[in-house]
C-alpha positions in Angstrom: -18.5 5.6 16.2 -18.3 8.3 13.5 -17.7 6.9 10.1 -17.2 9.4 7.3 -18.1 8.2 3.8 -15.4 8.3 1.1 -17.3 11.1 -0.6 -16.4 13.4 2.3 -12.8 13.2 1.2 -13.7 15.1 -1.9 -14.6 18.4 -0.1 -11.0 19.7 -0.2 -11.0 19.6 -4.0 -8.2 18.3 -6.1 -5.1 20.6 -5.9 -4.1 22.0 -9.2 -1.8 19.6 -11.0 -1.7 17.4 -7.9 0.1 14.1 -8.4 1.0 12.9 -4.9 2.4 9.6 -6.2 4.6 11.2 -8.9 4.4 11.7 -12.6 5.7 9.6 -15.5 8.8 11.8 -15.8 11.0 9.0 -17.1 9.2 8.8 -20.4 12.0 10.8 -22.1 14.5 8.4 -20.6 12.6 5.4 -21.9 12.7 6.9 -25.4 16.3 7.8 -25.3 17.3 8.0 -29.0 20.7 6.3 -28.4 19.2 3.3 -26.6 16.3 3.1 -29.1 18.8 3.1 -32.0 20.9 0.4 -30.4 17.8 -1.8 -30.1 16.5 -1.1 -33.6 18.2 -4.0 -35.4 16.9 -6.5 -32.9 13.4 -5.0 -33.0 13.3 -5.0 -36.8 14.4 -8.6 -37.0 11.8 -9.8 -34.5 9.1 -7.9 -36.3 9.9 -9.6 -39.5 10.0 -13.0 -37.8 6.5 -12.3 -36.3 5.2 -11.3 -39.7 6.6 -14.5 -41.3 5.2 -16.7 -38.5 8.7 -17.9 -37.4 9.0 -16.0 -34.2 9.7 -17.9 -31.0 8.3 -15.2 -28.7 6.0 -16.9 -26.2 3.4 -15.8 -23.7 4.1 -15.7 -20.0 2.3 -18.6 -18.4 1.6 -16.5 -15.4 0.0 -13.7 -17.4 -3.8 -14.1 -17.1 -4.4 -11.7 -20.0 -3.3 -14.4 -22.5 -4.8 -17.5 -21.0 -7.4 -17.9 -23.7 -6.4 -20.7 -26.2 -7.1 -18.4 -29.1 -3.8 -16.6 -28.5 -2.0 -19.8 -29.4 -4.3 -21.4 -31.9 -5.3 -18.5 -34.1 -2.5 -17.1 -36.4 -4.0 -13.6 -36.4 -4.3 -13.3 -32.7 -1.0 -15.1 -32.2 0.8 -12.5 -34.2 -0.9 -9.7 -32.4 0.0 -11.2 -29.1 3.6 -11.8 -30.1 3.8 -8.2 -31.4 2.6 -6.9 -28.1 5.1 -9.1 -26.2 7.9 -7.7 -28.4 6.6 -4.2 -27.5 6.9 -5.1 -23.8 10.4 -6.6 -24.2 11.5 -3.4 -26.1 10.3 -1.2 -23.3 12.0 -3.5 -20.8 15.3 -3.0 -22.6 14.9 0.7 -22.8 14.1 0.9 -19.1 17.1 -1.3 -18.3 19.3 1.1 -20.3 18.2 4.0 -18.1 21.2 5.5 -16.2 21.4 6.9 -12.7 20.5 5.4 -9.3 17.9 2.8 -8.5 15.2 5.5 -8.1 15.5 6.7 -11.7 15.6 3.1 -13.0 12.6 2.2 -10.9 10.7 5.2 -12.3 11.5 4.1 -15.8 10.3 0.6 -15.1 7.1 2.0 -13.6 6.5 4.2 -16.6 7.1 1.2 -18.9 4.5 -0.9 -17.0 1.9 1.9 -17.3 2.5 2.5 -21.0 2.7 -1.2 -22.0 -0.2 -2.1 -19.8 -2.4 0.6 -21.5 -1.4 -0.7 -24.9 -2.3 -4.4 -24.3 -4.5 -5.8 -27.1 -6.7 -7.4 -24.3 -7.9 -3.8 -23.4 -9.7 -3.5 -26.8 -12.8 -5.3 -27.9 -11.7 -6.3 -31.4 -8.3 -7.6 -30.2 -9.6 -9.5 -27.2 -10.9 -12.9 -28.3 -12.4 -13.7 -24.9 -14.5 -10.5 -25.1 -15.7 -11.4 -28.6 -16.6 -14.9 -27.6 -18.5 -13.6 -24.6 -20.4 -11.2 -26.8 -21.3 -14.0 -29.2 -22.4 -16.4 -26.4 -24.6 -13.8 -24.7 -26.1 -12.4 -27.9 -24.4 -9.0 -27.2 -25.7 -8.7 -23.7 -22.2 -8.6 -22.3 -21.5 -5.6 -24.4 -24.6 -3.8 -23.2 -23.6 -4.5 -19.5 -20.1 -3.5 -20.2 -21.2 -0.2 -21.8 -23.3 0.5 -18.7 -20.4 -0.3 -16.5 -18.1 2.0 -18.5 -20.6 4.9 -18.4 -21.0 4.4 -14.6 -17.3 4.4 -14.0 -16.6 7.4 -16.2 -19.3 9.3 -14.3 -17.6 8.4 -11.1 -14.2 9.6 -12.1 -13.0 7.3 -14.8 -11.3 4.4 -12.9 -12.9 1.0 -13.5 -14.7 -0.2 -10.4 -12.8 -2.9 -8.5 -15.3 -4.2 -6.0 -18.9 -4.6 -5.1 -19.1 -3.0 -1.6 -22.7 -3.8 -0.9 -22.1 -7.2 0.7 -19.7 -5.6 3.2 -21.5 -3.0 5.3 -19.2 -1.4 7.8 -20.1 -2.5 11.4 -21.8 -5.7 10.1 -19.4 -7.5 7.8 -16.4 -5.3 8.3 -15.1 -3.6 11.5 -17.5 -5.7 13.6 -15.4 -6.6 16.6 -17.5 -5.2 19.5 -16.3 -2.0 21.1 -17.1 1.6 22.0 -15.6 5.0 21.5 -14.1 6.1 24.8 -12.5 9.4 23.7 -13.0 11.8 20.9 -11.3 15.0 19.8 -10.7 16.9 16.5 -8.1 14.5 15.1 -9.2 11.0 16.2 -11.5 8.8 18.2 -10.2 6.1 20.5 -12.0 2.8 20.3 -11.8 0.3 23.1 -12.8 -3.3 22.2 -15.0 -5.3 24.5 -13.1 -8.2 26.3 -14.2 -11.7 25.3 -12.2 -13.6 27.9 -13.0 -14.0 31.7 -9.9 -12.0 32.5 -7.5 -9.7 30.6 -3.8 -8.8 30.8 -3.3 -5.6 32.7 -1.0 -4.1 30.1 -3.1 -2.8 27.1 -2.4 -2.7 23.4 -2.9 0.5 21.3 -3.2 0.0 17.5 -2.3 2.9 15.2 -3.5 2.5 11.6 -2.1 4.5 8.7 -3.1 8.1 8.7 -4.2 7.8 5.1 -6.4 4.7 5.4 -9.5 3.5 7.3 -8.6 1.9 10.6 -10.6 -1.3 10.0 -8.0 -2.9 7.9 -6.8 -4.1 11.3 -10.3 -5.3 12.1 -11.2 -6.5 8.7 -13.7 -9.3 9.2 -14.4 -12.1 11.7 -11.5 -14.5 11.5 -9.4 -12.0 9.5 -9.0 -9.3 12.2 -5.9 -8.6 14.1 -7.9 -6.7 16.7 -10.3 -9.6 17.1 -7.4 -12.0 17.6 -5.8 -9.8 20.2 -9.1 -9.6 22.1 -9.6 -13.3 22.0 -6.2 -13.7 23.7 -7.1 -11.6 26.6 -5.4 -8.4 25.5 -7.0 -5.1 26.3 -7.1 -3.6 22.9 -7.6 0.0 21.8 -7.7 1.4 18.3 -6.9 5.0 17.2 -9.5 6.0 14.5 -8.1 8.9 12.6 -10.6 11.5 11.4 -10.9 12.0 7.6 -9.2 15.3 7.0 -11.2 18.1 5.3 -9.6 21.2 3.9 -12.4 23.5 4.8 -12.0 22.6 8.4 -8.3 23.5 8.4 -7.2 19.9 8.5 -4.5 20.7 5.9 -2.3 21.8 8.9 -2.1 18.3 10.2 1.5 17.3 10.0 3.8 15.0 11.9 3.8 17.1 15.1 0.0 17.2 15.2 -0.3 13.4 14.7 2.4 12.8 17.4 0.6 15.0 19.8 -2.5 12.9 19.2 -0.4 9.8 20.0 0.4 11.4 23.3 -3.3 12.1 24.1 -4.2 8.5 23.2 -1.4 7.2 25.5 -2.7 9.2 28.5 -6.3 8.1 28.0 -5.4 4.4 27.7 -3.2 4.6 30.8 -6.0 6.2 32.7 -8.6 3.7 31.6 -6.5 0.6 32.0 -4.7 1.7 35.2 -1.5 0.5 33.7 1.8 2.4 33.9 3.0 1.0 30.6 1.3 0.1 27.3 2.1 -1.9 24.2 2.0 -0.1 20.8 1.3 -1.3 17.3 1.8 0.9 14.2 0.8 -0.1 10.6 2.6 1.4 7.6 2.4 5.2 8.0 1.0 4.6 11.5 4.3 2.7 12.1 6.3 5.8 11.1 4.5 8.1 13.5 4.7 5.3 16.2 8.5 5.2 15.8 8.7 9.0 15.9 6.5 9.0 19.1 8.7 6.4 20.7 11.8 8.4 19.8 10.2 11.5 21.4 9.4 9.6 24.6 12.9 8.2 24.7 14.4 11.7 24.4 12.2 12.8 27.3 13.1 9.8 29.4 9.5 8.6 29.3 9.2 4.8 29.6 5.5 4.4 29.4 5.7 2.2 26.3 6.6 -1.4 27.0 6.9 -2.9 23.5 6.1 -2.0 19.9 4.9 -3.8 16.8 5.8 -2.4 13.4 3.9 -3.7 10.4 5.2 -2.9 6.9 7.0 0.2 8.2 9.9 2.0 6.6 11.8 4.9 8.1 14.6 5.6 5.6 15.2 5.5 1.8 18.1 3.0 2.2 16.8 0.5 -0.3 14.3 0.5 -3.1 10.8 1.6 -2.2 7.8 3.4 -3.6 8.5 6.8 -1.9 12.0 6.9 -3.4 10.8 5.7 -6.8 8.1 8.3 -7.2 10.1 11.3 -5.8 10.9 13.8 -8.5 11.7 17.5 -8.4 8.3 18.2 -9.9 6.2 16.0 -7.5 8.1 17.3 -4.5 7.6 20.9 -5.4 3.9 20.2 -6.0 3.5 18.7 -2.6 5.4 21.6 -1.0 3.0 24.1 -2.6 0.0 22.1 -1.5 1.2 21.8 2.0 2.0 25.5 2.2 -1.6 26.2 1.1 -3.1 23.9 3.7 -4.5 21.6 1.0 -5.9 18.1 1.4 -5.5 15.4 -1.3 -8.9 13.8 -2.0 -9.4 10.2 -1.2 -10.1 9.1 -4.8 -6.7 10.6 -5.8 -4.9 8.6 -3.0 -6.7 5.4 -4.0 -6.1 5.8 -7.7 -2.4 6.6 -7.0 -1.9 3.3 -5.3 -3.8 1.4 -8.0 -1.5 2.8 -10.7 1.5 1.3 -8.9 0.2 -2.1 -10.3 -1.6 -1.0 -13.5 -2.2 -4.5 -15.0 -3.6 -6.0 -11.8 -5.4 -3.0 -10.3 -6.6 -1.0 -13.3 -6.6 -2.7 -16.7 -7.7 -6.1 -15.3 -10.9 -4.5 -14.0 -11.4 -2.5 -17.2 -11.4 -5.7 -19.2 -13.6 -7.6 -16.7 -16.1 -4.7 -16.3 -16.2 -2.9 -19.6 -15.4 -5.6 -22.2 -16.7 -8.8 -20.5 -19.6 -7.1 -18.8 -18.9 -8.7 -15.5 -20.0 -7.2 -12.2 -17.0 -6.3 -9.9 -16.1 -9.0 -7.3 -17.2 -8.9 -3.7 -14.0 -9.0 -1.6 -13.4 -7.6 1.9 -9.9 -6.2 1.3 -11.0 -4.4 -1.9 -14.1 -3.1 -0.1 -11.9 -1.6 2.6 -9.6 -0.2 -0.1 -12.4 1.5 -2.0 -13.5 3.3 1.2 -10.8 5.9 0.7 -9.7 8.7 3.0 -8.2 12.0 2.2 -4.6 12.9 3.0 -3.2 16.1 4.5 -0.5 17.5 2.0 1.5 18.6 5.0 1.6 15.1 6.4 2.5 13.7 3.0 5.3 16.2 2.6 6.8 15.7 6.1 6.6 11.9 6.1 8.1 11.7 2.6 10.9 14.1 3.6 11.7 12.0 6.7 12.1 8.8 4.6 13.9 10.4 1.6 16.4 12.2 3.8 17.4 9.1 5.7 17.6 11.4 8.7 16.2 8.6 10.9 19.6 6.8 10.6 21.4 9.7 12.2 21.0 10.5 15.9 19.6 14.0 16.5 18.9 14.6 12.8 15.1 14.4 13.3 13.3 16.9 15.5 9.7 16.4 16.5 7.6 18.5 18.9 10.7 20.7 19.3 12.9 17.8 20.5 15.8 16.1 18.6 15.4 12.4 18.7 17.7 9.4 18.4 15.9 6.3 17.2 18.7 4.1 18.6 17.5 5.1 22.1 14.1 3.5 21.5 15.1 0.4 23.5 11.8 -1.3 24.1 11.2 -4.7 22.6 9.8 -4.6 19.1 8.2 -7.1 16.7 8.5 -6.3 12.9 6.4 -7.7 10.1 7.1 -7.3 6.4 5.8 -8.8 3.1 8.1 -10.6 0.8 6.2 -9.5 -2.3 5.1 -6.1 -0.9 5.3 -3.6 -3.8 4.6 -0.5 -1.5 6.9 -1.1 1.4 9.3 -3.8 0.2 10.6 -6.1 2.8 14.3 -5.0 2.5 13.2 -1.4 3.2 11.3 -2.6 6.2 14.4 -4.5 7.3 16.3 -1.2 7.5 13.8 -0.1 10.2 15.1 -2.9 12.5 18.6 -1.5 12.0 17.6 2.0 13.0 15.7 1.3 16.2 17.3 0.1 19.4 16.1 -2.6 21.7 15.6 -6.4 21.3 13.9 -7.0 17.9 12.3 -9.9 16.1 11.3 -9.9 12.4 8.9 -12.0 10.4 8.8 -11.8 6.6 5.6 -13.2 5.2 5.4 -14.8 1.8 2.8 -12.3 0.6 2.1 -8.7 -0.3 1.4 -5.5 1.6 -2.1 -6.2 3.0 -2.0 -10.0 3.1 1.2 -9.9 5.2 -0.9 -8.9 8.2 -4.4 -10.1 7.2 -3.0 -13.5 8.0 -5.5 -15.5 10.1 -4.2 -18.0 12.6 -6.4 -20.7 11.1 -5.0 -20.1 7.6 -2.1 -22.1 6.1 -2.0 -20.1 2.9 1.2 -18.1 3.7 4.5 -19.1 5.3 7.0 -16.8 6.8 10.7 -16.4 7.8 11.5 -15.4 11.3 14.5 -14.5 13.4 16.3 -11.7 15.1 17.6 -9.1 12.6 21.2 -9.1 13.8 22.9 -8.9 10.4 23.0 -5.5 8.7 22.3 -7.1 5.3 18.7 -8.2 4.8 19.5 -11.0 2.3 22.1 -12.5 4.7 19.5 -12.5 7.4 16.9 -14.2 5.1 19.4 -16.9 4.2 19.8 -17.7 7.9 16.2 -17.2 9.0 13.9 -20.0 10.0 11.0 -20.8 7.6 7.7 -21.3 9.5 4.4 -22.7 8.3 1.2 -20.8 8.7 0.3 -17.5 10.3 2.7 -15.3 12.4 -0.2 -14.2 14.7 0.3 -17.0 17.4 4.0 -16.1 17.5 3.2 -12.4 18.0 0.5 -13.0 20.7 
């Protein structure tokens, strides 16, 4: 099976001014002079109390940056830490004072998290007691290692390295469920997994990963692979493996229609191989969006070749807070439109960095401190190894999928047209199984819930007590995460959650 390295994603070049995940436009809102003036007496009072050593500002017990006992025991560092916590609280108040809808307020909070995260005293050697202790204990060796790490990361683009990928070679430790490519064209390869049971169900399953990620997040590692689990339960399993788009090959023209046409080709190949009239379909995140569009197209054509569908962390409309709505600004939208019109492709490192900056403390500054100040090697972790193996993204696909969600057109029959055909998502009447993550910061569970209200048919929903990736990398043998389950009959997600049944362990057995 062809496997393009992440470096191939760079061939399209970075579009000028490209910021596919939005810019920090709300900075002016955060520094609104009226709001700042209103908070000035409180801010001044607290600063004086910190200087006098009488402040009661405390450190968040869940914040790993301030776990070292020095922040509590040393007056100098205690005051620095309290000053920083005051800085965070001030920005929180300014963000809360931002007017407008939830999108503008969410942008303000995101900007605040980036700015305050960057200013944390733990990011700097002289104000990080743990880094100073490590330097003393190692005789300066940690600083030498950290300097080498920093120079390496700066040479590779500037982002601190998150993971050591060497222990996870693709095909050996990751994506290692046995299978073979049974079809290949310019846009995708179709992988058929080898059966591992004496007999298999006649009706096959087709998995569609996100168009902007590597497919093997659904076949992560033995015991942590949805594909492996399906095969072990006698399900004929196929995987769509999207090609990594490259601008010089004209892949910037790949939009929703092109990806939906690819779905159709995959359907015909799977039906021919399996000798089954109907198939089951699974779409993950952006792959769930195109799956829903494809099913809507089939319904409009009276085509009943899809028996059921699984939608994992999938949103179709901007009806509740989500990342797409948060980062949509006039500036970012115009930039993506220009890039799409020019047939450009966003490089993989840009896409990966954009997602990392959604959680700056956890996914950027944490690794900066560990790698650059403490001189530690990056951890070896399968999910991070997959995440680092970034793919490029067609600007046309980014534009069209964003416009679909932001317009909320999916909630209105006939408002969406694909492959020249108006579609009504309510006429997608096959059974569907929906998965969302309770702490998902990319596709929040309430936004995923709205998908169940847009599609027709008999539906079941599980909301896992975890985030975006861990909501489906949820091995059957694991008891780490629980989930709520039930039929999403109520239009209000929180009303549904209050009535849903809490289950222990993985949702995989329920799904199978």
